[in-house]
N, C-alpha and C positions, 0 to 999 in steps of 0.2 A: 501494499500500500501505499503511494508518496503521502507526502506529508509536505504541506504548504500553512509555513509561518508568515504571520501578517509581521511589518517590519514596526509597527506599533511595539507590539508583542517581543522582538527581537531589541527591543532597545531597554524595554521594562527589566529583562531575563538580563541583557548585559551587567544591570546593579544588582544582581543576585550573587550570593556566595560562589564559589568554585563547586562547594559541596550542595548546593542549590540548584545548580546550572545540571549538575551531571544525574541528580536524582530526577527532573526533569527528562533529560534524553534518556533516562531509563526509564521512566514511567509510558514515554512516548514510546519506546521500542516494542515496551511490554505487548502496550495498545495494538502495536502492528500488527506483530503475529499472534497474541490471540483474540486481537477485536474484542466483539461484545460478549464473551464469554468470560472475562474478567468480572469478579467477585464485586459487592459495593462496597468495598474497604478500597480499591482502586479507581471503581468510575461510579457514576452515577448521573444518570437522565436528568435534566431540567426542565425541558419542556420541548417541546417539537421541535427535532432534529438539535438539538442543542446538548451537551455533554459535559460531565466535568472528571479530569483527571486529576486525582489525587494523592500527588506526592509530599506527603509529609503537611506541615503548612501554609502550602502552597497551592493553588485551584489554576488547574490550566482549561480553559473553557473553548470549546470547537465543535464544529458539525461536520458532514460529512457531504462532499461532491462528487459525483461519479467516483466511485472508489477512493477521492482523495481525503486525508483527513486535511481539516481549514482548522489551524489554530488560530482563534481572534482575539483573544484575553487570557490574559495571567494576571493574580494578583494575589499576594499575602493574608490568607484567614484569621481574622482576628475575634470574632465571635462564632457560635455556634451554628444561625442560622447566617444562609448566605445575602448577602447585602444584594435591596432589590435594585441598587445603580450598576452592580457587575454584572446581573444577568443583563440589564438595558444595555448596557456596555457593548455586550457579546451579540447582544441579540442586532443592534444595529449593525453592526461591525459585521454579522455572518448575511446580512441582505444584501450588502457591499459585493461578498460574494457570490450573491444569486443561489443560497441554500435552503 
Protein backbone atom coordinates (compact mmCIF):
# COMPACT_ATOMS: atom_id res chain seq x y z
CA UNK A 1 0.00 0.00 0.00
CA UNK A 2 1.30 3.42 -0.94
CA UNK A 3 1.37 6.18 1.68
CA UNK A 4 0.89 9.88 0.99
CA UNK A 5 1.80 12.26 3.81
CA UNK A 6 0.41 15.78 3.71
CA UNK A 7 3.15 18.44 3.80
CA UNK A 8 1.58 20.02 6.90
CA UNK A 9 1.91 16.66 8.67
CA UNK A 10 5.56 16.36 7.63
CA UNK A 11 6.31 19.75 9.20
CA UNK A 12 4.67 18.79 12.50
CA UNK A 13 6.32 15.37 12.63
CA UNK A 14 9.76 16.98 12.17
CA UNK A 15 9.20 18.82 15.46
CA UNK A 16 8.70 15.52 17.33
CA UNK A 17 11.51 13.60 19.01
CA UNK A 18 13.39 10.93 17.06
CA UNK A 19 11.68 8.25 19.18
CA UNK A 20 8.22 9.62 18.34
CA UNK A 21 9.09 9.83 14.64
CA UNK A 22 10.28 6.22 14.70
CA UNK A 23 7.10 5.13 16.49
CA UNK A 24 4.97 6.86 13.82
CA UNK A 25 6.94 5.14 11.03
CA UNK A 26 6.59 1.80 12.80
CA UNK A 27 2.82 2.09 13.22
CA UNK A 28 2.42 3.27 9.63
CA UNK A 29 4.38 0.26 8.40
CA UNK A 30 2.36 -2.03 10.65
CA UNK A 31 -0.84 -0.69 9.10
CA UNK A 32 0.58 -1.11 5.59
CA UNK A 33 1.24 -4.78 6.36
CA UNK A 34 -1.88 -5.70 8.33
CA UNK A 35 -4.34 -3.04 7.21
CA UNK A 36 -7.67 -3.07 9.03
CA UNK A 37 -6.91 -6.32 10.88
CA UNK A 38 -5.13 -4.28 13.57
CA UNK A 39 -6.78 -4.28 17.01
CA UNK A 40 -8.31 -1.25 18.72
CA UNK A 41 -5.06 -0.74 20.60
CA UNK A 42 -3.48 0.42 17.33
CA UNK A 43 -6.35 1.58 15.13
CA UNK A 44 -9.73 3.26 15.59
CA UNK A 45 -12.37 4.37 13.11
CA UNK A 46 -13.44 7.95 13.81
CA UNK A 47 -16.01 8.49 11.08
CA UNK A 48 -16.66 7.59 7.47
CA UNK A 49 -13.22 6.99 5.91
CA UNK A 50 -11.35 8.74 8.73
CA UNK A 51 -9.13 6.51 10.86
CA UNK A 52 -6.77 7.03 13.76
CA UNK A 53 -3.46 5.24 14.30
CA UNK A 54 -2.39 5.35 17.95
CA UNK A 55 1.39 5.31 18.42
CA UNK A 56 1.78 6.12 22.12
CA UNK A 57 0.52 9.60 22.92
CA UNK A 58 0.53 10.61 19.27
CA UNK A 59 -2.47 10.34 16.99
CA UNK A 60 -2.14 9.95 13.22
CA UNK A 61 -5.35 10.63 11.30
CA UNK A 62 -5.73 9.24 7.79
CA UNK A 63 -8.11 8.10 5.08
CA UNK A 64 -7.90 5.58 2.25
CA UNK A 65 -8.10 6.70 -1.38
CA UNK A 66 -7.75 4.10 -4.16
CA UNK A 67 -5.73 1.70 -1.97
CA UNK A 68 -3.50 4.59 -0.80
CA UNK A 69 -3.16 5.65 2.82
CA UNK A 70 -3.43 9.45 2.97
CA UNK A 71 -2.11 10.83 6.27
CA UNK A 72 -3.73 14.22 6.75
CA UNK A 73 -3.22 15.18 10.40
CA UNK A 74 -1.09 14.35 13.43
CA UNK A 75 -1.21 15.64 16.99
CA UNK A 76 -0.08 14.79 20.51
CA UNK A 77 -2.81 13.43 22.73
CA UNK A 78 -3.54 15.65 25.75
CA UNK A 79 -6.94 14.34 26.93
CA UNK A 80 -8.97 11.13 26.89
CA UNK A 81 -11.40 12.43 24.27
CA UNK A 82 -10.35 13.41 20.78
CA UNK A 83 -10.69 17.20 20.50
CA UNK A 84 -13.39 18.08 17.98
CA UNK A 85 -11.05 20.58 16.31
CA UNK A 86 -8.59 17.79 15.48
CA UNK A 87 -11.34 15.78 13.76
CA UNK A 88 -12.53 18.86 11.87
CA UNK A 89 -9.00 19.65 10.70
CA UNK A 90 -8.49 16.09 9.47
CA UNK A 91 -11.93 16.03 7.83
CA UNK A 92 -11.25 19.25 5.93
CA UNK A 93 -7.84 18.07 4.78
CA UNK A 94 -9.11 14.68 3.67
CA UNK A 95 -11.72 16.42 1.50
CA UNK A 96 -8.86 18.23 -0.24
CA UNK A 97 -7.65 14.80 -1.44
CA UNK A 98 -11.12 13.76 -2.57
CA UNK A 99 -11.45 11.02 0.03
